[in-house]
SERO-4910 file (N, C-alpha, C, O; in steps of 0.05 Angstrom, whole numbers):
BEGIN
 pado doro    nc1    nc2    nc3   cac1   cac2   cac3    cc1    cc2    cc3    oc1    oc2    oc3
  Met    A   -337     91    459   -311    100    449   -303     88    423   -307     63    420
  Val    A   -293    103    404   -283     96    379   -254     86    379   -236    100    388
  Thr    A   -250     62    370   -222     50    370   -208     60    344   -218     54    322
  Pro    A   -188     74    347   -173     83    322   -163     60    306   -156     39    317
  Arg    A   -161     62    279   -149     42    262   -141     57    235   -151     79    229
  Ala    A   -123     43    221   -115     53    198   -135     49    177   -147     28    175
  Leu    A   -141     70    160   -160     67    140   -145     66    112   -126     80    106
  Ala    A   -155     49     97   -144     47     68   -152     72     53   -174     83     59
  Thr    A   -137     81     35   -143    104     19   -170    102      7   -185    122      7
  Asp    A   -178     78     -4   -205     76    -17   -228     77      4   -251     81     -4
  Glu    A   -223     74     30   -243     79     48   -249    108     54   -271    116     62
  Ile    A   -228    124     50   -230    153     56   -240    166     30   -258    183     31
  Phe    A   -228    158      7   -237    170    -18   -246    147    -37   -230    137    -52
  Pro    A   -271    138    -34   -280    115    -50   -279    117    -79   -279     96    -92
  Ala    A   -278    140    -91   -277    144   -120   -248    144   -130   -244    145   -154
  Ser    A   -227    143   -113   -201    145   -122   -189    118   -122   -200     98   -111
  Ser    A   -165    118   -135   -149     92   -137   -121    100   -128   -111    122   -133
  Ser    A   -109     81   -113    -82     88   -103    -64     62   -109    -74     41   -114
  Ser    A    -39     66   -107    -19     46   -112      5     51    -94     15     73    -91
  Ser    A     15     29    -81     39     30    -64     53      2    -65     42    -17    -77
  Gly    A     77      1    -54     89    -24    -52     75    -45    -37     81    -69    -41
  Ala    A     55    -38    -21     40    -58     -5     16    -68    -20      4    -88    -12
  Arg    A      8    -54    -42    -14    -64    -58     -5    -70    -86      9    -55    -98
  Pro    A    -14    -93    -97     -6   -100   -125    -18    -80   -145    -39    -70   -142
  Arg    A     -3    -76   -166    -11    -59   -188    -30    -74   -205    -26    -98   -211
  Thr    A    -52    -60   -212    -73    -72   -229    -67    -62   -258    -69    -38   -263
  Pro    A    -60    -82   -276    -56    -74   -304    -79    -59   -316   -102    -67   -311
  Gly    A    -75    -38   -331    -96    -25   -345   -110     -3   -328   -126     13   -339
  Arg    A   -103     -1   -301   -116     18   -286    -96     41   -279    -72     36   -274
  Arg    A   -105     65   -277    -88     88   -270    -93     94   -242   -116     94   -234
  Ala    A    -73    101   -228    -73    109   -200    -74    139   -197    -58    152   -211
  Glu    A    -90    151   -180    -90    179   -174    -69    186   -154    -59    209   -153
  Leu    A    -62    166   -138    -42    171   -118    -23    148   -118    -32    125   -119
  Val    A      4    152   -118     22    131   -117     43    139    -96     52    161    -94
  Ala    A     50    118    -79     66    122    -56     94    106    -59     93     82    -65
  Tyr    A    115    119    -56    140    106    -57    155    112    -32    159    136    -27
  Gly    A    164     94    -15    180    101      8    209     91      5    227    106     -3
  Val    A    214     66     10    241     56     10    253     56    -18    277     61    -21
  Pro    A    236     52    -40    250     53    -67    261     82    -71    281     85    -85
  Phe    A    249    103    -60    259    130    -62    285    134    -47    303    148    -56
  Ile    A    286    121    -24    312    124     -8    335    112    -23    357    123    -25
  Ala    A    330     89    -35    353     74    -48    357     85    -75    379     80    -86
  Asn    A    337    100    -87    339    112   -113    331    140   -114    308    146   -122
  Pro    A    348    158   -106    340    187   -103    332    198   -132    317    217   -135
  Asp    A    342    183   -152    334    191   -181    312    174   -191    310    168   -215
  Leu    A    294    165   -174    273    147   -182    257    154   -207    253    138   -225
  Pro    A    248    178   -207    232    185   -233    247    182   -258    235    173   -278
  Glu    A    273    189   -257    290    185   -281    295    156   -287    297    149   -311
  Arg    A    297    139   -267    300    109   -272    276    100   -284    278     85   -303
  Phe    A    251    108   -276    228    100   -288    226    109   -319    218     94   -336
  Arg    A    234    132   -323    235    144   -350    252    125   -368    244    117   -390
  Arg    A    276    120   -358    295    106   -375    292     75   -373    306     60   -387
  Glu    A    273     65   -356    269     38   -351    293     24   -341    300      2   -349
  Ala    A    308     39   -322    332     30   -313    330     13   -290    309     14   -276
  Pro    A    349     -5   -283    347    -21   -258    348     -4   -234    360     18   -234
  Leu    A    334    -15   -213    333     -1   -188    355    -11   -167    362    -35   -165
  Asn    A    366      8   -151    383     -1   -130    367    -15   -108    344     -8   -102
  Thr    A    380    -36    -97    367    -50    -76    373    -36    -50    397    -29    -45
  Ala    A    353    -32    -31    357    -18     -6    373    -36     12    370    -60     11
  Asp    A    390    -25     27    403    -38     49    388    -35     76    393    -15     90
  Phe    A    371    -53     83    353    -49    104    368    -46    131    358    -34    150
  Ser    A    393    -57    133    408    -56    157    417    -26    164    424    -20    187
  Thr    A    416     -8    144    423     20    150    400     38    150    404     62    157
  Leu    A    376     30    142    352     48    141    345     56    170    346     40    188
  Tyr    A    338     81    172    328     93    198    349     89    221    341     86    245
  Ser    A    375     87    214    396     85    235    403    111    247    416    112    269
  Gly    A    396    133    234    405    159    244    432    169    232    441    191    237
  Glu    A    445    151    217    471    156    205    466    164    174    445    161    163
  Glu    A    489    175    162    487    181    134    487    156    116    473    156     96
  Lys    A    501    136    123    503    111    108    476    100    102    460     97    121
  Gly    A    469     95     78    443     85     71    424    106     61    401    100     52
  Tyr    A    432    131     62    416    153     53    431    168     31    418    176     11
  Thr    A    456    172     33    470    190     15    490    174     -3    504    186    -19
  Asp    A    492    147     -1    513    133    -15    502    113    -36    517     96    -44
  Tyr    A    477    116    -44    468     98    -65    476    108    -93    474    132    -98
  Pro    A    485     93   -110    495    102   -138    474    114   -154    452    102   -157
  Ala    A    480    136   -166    461    150   -184    464    141   -212    485    130   -219
  Leu    A    445    144   -229    448    138   -258    470    158   -269    475    179   -258
  Arg    A    481    149   -291    502    165   -305    491    174   -332    505    188   -347
***
């Protein structure tokens, strides 16, 4: 019997490179796949914040995945 386990992206696609909050960014390397989870929840305008090099909102972890609107629709947007 094979025991299931989580595979790292580079195990599945050895010629690719990826980046997420769980893995440190390597200066000078480009990622083919980039994952954003919580930063996108707290910053629905995340691509624009990156373009402008604007500060990011801090996620309120006490409201994440609570099933309520608070924490999903009330983060301040850029002006």
